[in-house]
N, C-alpha and C positions, 0 to 999 in steps of 0.2 A: 083700418081706422088710424093706426099709428102713422102710416104714410101721410094721411090727411092732416094729422096734427102737426107733423113736421112742416108740411107745406103751408099750413095756416100760420104757424109761428114765423116762418121765413117771410111770408107776405106781410104779416103784421109789423115786423121790424122794418121792412122796406117802406111800407106806407107811413109809419111813424117818422122815419128819417126824411122822407119825401115832404110830408106836410109840415114838419118842423122848419125845413129850409124855406118853403113857400111862405109860411107865417112870418119868418124873419124878413123876407123881402117885402111883404105887405106892410110890415111895421116900419121898415127902413129901406126905402127905394134905392138908396145909394149902393146897396149890396148888388144891384144889377151890374155894377162895374166889375165885379170879381166873380160872378156866377154866370155860367152859360146854360142855355136851355137843354142841351143834350145830357145834362147830369140827371135830369128827372126820369122817373120810371114809366110814365104813361103819357099818352097823347093829350089827355085833358090837362095834366099838370103843365106840359109844355105850352098849351094854349093859354093857360092862366099866366104863365111867365111872359108870353108874347103880349098878352093884353096889358099887363102891368107896364111892360117896357114901352108900349105904344102910348099909353095914357100919360106916363111920366114925360115922354118926349113931347107930347102935345101940351101938357100943362105946366111943366117945371121950367123955370128960367135957367136953373143950373142943375143938370141931371146928377151931378156928383153929390148934391145935398139931398137930405130926406124930403120926400114929397108924399103927403098922406092922401090915401084914396079910400073911398067908402066901399063897403061890400056891394052896394047897388051898382056903382060905376064899374067895378071889376067884373061882376056877373054879366052885365050888359055887353061889355066889350069881349069877354071870353066866350060867351054863348054865341055871339055873332060869328066867331071863328070856329067854334066846335060845339055842335048841338048836344054832345054828351055832358057838357059842363052844366051843372044844376045850381040853383041858388042855395040848396042845402049843402052842397059840396063847398061852395065859397064860404058859407056861414061856419062850417066845421073847421075850415082852415083858419079863419079869423079868430075863432074861439079856442084854437089849439093852445094848450097850456104845457109849458116845459119849465119847471122851477130850477132846473140845473143850469147855471150860467155857462155859456160856451161862446166860441167865436164862430164867425161864418165859415172860416176855413175848416174848423173842426166839423161843422155841420155837413159841409160838402164831403169830407173824408168819411164821415159816418154813413152818409147816403151811398157813397161808392162801395163801402164795405158791405152794406146791406144788399146792394145789387149783386155783388159777388157771391154772397151767401145764398141769395135766391137762385142764381144760375147754378151754383154748386149743388144745392138740394134738388134742383130739377134734373141734373145729370145723374145723381144718385137714384132718384126715383125711376129714371129710365133703365138703369142697370138692374134695379130690383124687379122691375116688370119683366125684363128679359129672363131673369133667373126663374121667376114664377111661371112664365108662359112657355118655356122651352127646355128640353133636356140639356143637361150640362155637356157641352162638347168643347174640344180644344179651341175652336173658333170663338165660342161664347166666352170662354175663360179669357182669351186674348182681348175680346171686346170690353169685358168688365175691367181688366187691368188698364186698358187705355182710358176708360171712363174715370177710374180712380186717379190716374195720372192727370187727367184734365181737371178734376176737382182740386187736386193738390196745387196745380198751377193757378187756378182761380183764387185759392186762398193763400198763395205764397206772395205776401206783400210785406212791406216794411212794418216795423213795430209802431203802429200809430200811437199807442199809449206813450211810447218813448218820445215820439216827435212832439207830443203835446206837453210833456213833463216840464214842470218848473223846478229847477235845481237849487239846492242850498249851495253855499260856497264850497263846502267839502265835496258834495256830490258832483258839482261842476268840475272840480279839480280831478276827481276820480275818473270821470268820463274822459277828460282831456288826456290824462296819463294813459288810459286804455287805448284811446284812438290814435295816439302818436307813437305807439311801440314800434311801428314800422320804420321810424326814422333812424333806428339804431344803425342801419347800414347805408344811410344817406337819404336822399330825397324819397319820400314815401310814394308819390304819384308822378313819376317822371313820364314825359312824352316819349322818351327814348329817341328823340330827334334833336340833335345838338342845337340847331337854330332856336327852336322853341324853348328848350330847357335853359338856354342862356337869357332869353327874353322874358320868360315867365317863371320866376323863381319858385313859386309854390307848386307848379306843375299842374297836372290834369286832376285837380281836386274834385271830389264828389260834391254835387250841389251847385257847382259853378259852370259857367259857359265861356266859350271862346268864339268870337266872330272873326271870320277871315273874309276880307273884302278886297275886291280888285275889279278891274275892267275885264272884258272878254279876252281870253287868250293868255292871261297872266299866270295861270296855273293853279287856280283854286281847287279844282277837282283832282288834279295831279298831286297836289300837296296832301289832300285828304287820303288818297290812295297810298302815298308814302307813309303817312302817319298810321293808317290802318295796318299796313305791313309791319311797321315798327311795333305796334301793340300786339299783333299776332306773334311776332318773334319773342316778345316778352311774356306771352301767355296771358295777356290781359284781355278779358272778354270785351268784344265790341260789336256794335250793330251799325250797318251802313244803310241809311235811307237815301236813295237816289231818285229824286223827283224829276230831274232834268234829263239825265241820260238813262238809257235802257240797261237791262241786265247784261245784254251782250256787249254794249259799249264799255261798261265799267270793267267787265271781265277781260275784254281785249287789252285794256290799259294795265290792269293788274298782271296779266300774263306777260305783257311786254316787259314789265319791270322784273317779275319774278324769274322768268326763264331767259331773259336777255335777248329775245327775238324782236327785231324792229317792228314797230306797229304796222308799217306798210306790208311786211311779209305776212302778218296775221290776217289783215283785212283784204289784201289784194295780192295773193300769191301769184307768182309768174306762171304757174302751171301745176299739174297733178304731182310732179316730183317734189316741188317745194312745199306744196300743201301737205303731202304725206310725211315729209320730214318734220315739219312744224307740228303736225298732229301727233307724231310720236313723242315729241317733247312735252306736249300738253298732257297726253295720257300719263306720262311718267310723273309729271307734277301733280296730276289729279290724285294719285294714290296718297301722296304726302298731304295734300290740301284736305282730302276727305277725313283725315285723322284729326283735324282741328275742329273740336266741338265748341269752341269758344268764339265763333264768328257767325253772324247772321246777316242776310242781305234782303232789302226790300226795294222794289221798284214801283211802289205805290205812287202814282203821279200827283196825288194831292191828299196826303194824310192829314188828319187833325192831330192836335196835341194829345187828345184822348186816345187816338189810335196808336200813337207812339208809346204812350204809357202802357197800353195793353200788351204791345209787343215786348216792351222791356220787362214787364212783370212775368210774362210767359217765359221769356229767355232766362230770367233770374231763377225761376222755378225749375227749369230744365237743367241748368248747370249747378244748381244749389249754391250759388254765389250771388252777392248783391252788387258790389261795385262793378261798373262797366262803363265803357265810353260809347257815346251815341253820336254818329255823324249824320248831319242833315244837310244835304246838298240839293237844292237851295232852300234857305229859310223862307223866301218869298213864295214858295209853292205850298207851304203848309197852310191848311185851311184858315186858321185864325189870323195869319199874316196876310193872306190873299183876299179873303172875303170882307167887304166893307160891312161895318156895323152901323145901323142908324144912330145918329146923334154923336158920332165920333169922326174926327178927321183921320187921315192915314197915319200920321205920327202917333196919335193917341191909340189907334188900333194896334200899332206895332208895340207900343209900351205895354198895353194890356196882354198881348200875345207873349211878349218876353217875360212878363210877370208870371204868367201861367206856366210857361216852360221852365222858368227858374224854380217855381214852387214844386213842380213835378220832379225836377232833378234833385232837389233837396229831400223831398219825400222818399224817393226811390234810390237815393245815393248813387246817381250816375253823373258823369261829366259829359257835357254836350259840346260839339264843335259844329258850328253852322256857317255856311257860305252866303255871302251877300254881294250883289252887283253894285258897282259904282254908278253914279249918275252918268247919263249919256253925254253930258257936257264935256267930260274928260276925253271921250272919243272924238268929239267934234272940234277939239283944239287944232289950230292951224300949225302944222309941222312943216317947216321949210328947211330945217337944218338939224344936225345932230344935237346942237345946243337946245333946240326947241323941245326935244324929247322930255326935258325936265318938267314941262307943263303937264305931262300925263301922270306924274307921280301922285299917288293917293294922298289926300289930305282929309281932315275932318269934314270940311265943307263938301268934298266930292262924294262922301258916303250918303246914299239915299236916306232921307229922314235921319240924319246923323245924330241929332239930339236924342232921339228915342233909343237908338242902338248904344250910343256912348253912355247914356244915363243908366241903362238897365243891364248891359252886358258887362261881365267882370273884366274881360280883356278884349280889345279889338286890335287886330293886326292888319295892316295894309300890304298887299303884294304888288310889286311893280316890276315889269319885265320890259325894259326899254327896247330890246331887239324886236319884239313883236310889233311895236308901233313903227320902228324904223323900216321894217319890211313892208308895212302897210303904206307908208307915206314917202319914203325916200328912194333914191336910186341905189342899186346894189353896190356901186362903187363907194358910196358914202358910209356903208355899214359893214363892208366885207371883213374888217378886222375887229368888229365889235363882239365881245364874248356874250354868250347867252346866260346872263346872270339875273337871278330874281332877288330883288331887295325886299326884306321883311322889315317894316317900320311899325313901331308901336304907336297907335292912335289913342289908345287908352289902356292904362294899367294901374293897379293900386299898389304894386309891390316891387318895382325894379327901376334901377337907374339906366340900364342899358336900353337904348332906343332903336338900334338897327343892327341887323345881321343879314348875311347874304348866302345864296346857294347857287351852284352851277346847275343849270337846267339842261338835261339831255332829252330832247323831245322825242327821239326815236324810241325810247323806252320809258318815257314819262318819269325819269329818275331825277330827284333833286338832291345834289350832294352838297352839304354844308362846306363853305369855303371861307378862307380869310382874305381872299382877293378883294381889294377895295376898288378895283377898276371896273366901272360899269360901262366905260366907253363913251360917256356923255359929258365928261368934264372938259 
């Protein structure tokens, strides 16, 4: 009986949060711009959301403004999509009463919390059933401990009450003084990489993001690997989402940098002797690498922002720390960036996705670093001489859907590697003395006057060494 009461209470809370959010959308259809269907707990709720979205698109001249729908309209559209939707359900959602004023963002957080509580109670019920139905063994104890750990992870989230809190002047100052204690010894959130620390004075602050953009071959992924290595050396927790390259490809590059073995020897050893020698170095590094519990890797080819949030929450629970750095290579492979949404153009879609990612970063106190490809027009420039290589340097205009990224990302850095284009377009004699330098230029920043820095690229080991050398070989 007690188990059933716990189950009913968890379901009751989830249904309350679910219907409150649906009611808000029915009252103000502009909320469709900031809510996604996958936040809801049931297929029928998602069908109602889809129905409202379709009706608004069909009847509203401006989807960003409220558009009022009748219960009959919503029922007819939703029932056509899902036979489990009843008129009574639609009526109950329309008649939902919540006297406590709140924002749509708080409603979404409330629903996410209720879903987590529902999953947690389900896990606990499974553990209780195991205890009641089988003798206590070492294996069962281990399973129960794992279940408890899973429950703790489900419930290990940021303090939502704190996120929503409105501060008095004194409370605000108290919070500020507490959060900036770490500045006593210098920058609180350094990248640990000279180039970025000079370009971005505030550092890798929680709740903010950095966009790295370049054409193919300029070193976006290599830079992410260098930064991840820097964070690992600083004992800063980080997660690497690689949607473009496989687990093996990223590890090849990380190993080349960490153990100093040229990439070619890793992926194409000359024979068994070279393979065995490299393997021995890898096994030696593995012992050290395995001790690092502050790093996670995902090769999910198309994660959603919600998927990223789940991984981050689980990671934070496992390490019992909140601040971390999240790499997303490439942003365009993330579901909300990649999949078109009816009623929005691609630039609007990117803005909505960045809004969602920024909100998640703020909620969970992580800093994100995402890579973006430049327009193909840069790669199609006619290069007839070394001087022409300047045409390939990233600009705001060469960033795909630049306004969306520049508007919503805190900082945007363009990477330029002239030697890559020289090798593609010119004769060897024209670039044989050209250094392999990567230029980092600020396309958008809110906090620094320095606009450009450079690094020497060593492609054999994917290493980027900050340099004061101003010679790019294209002057």
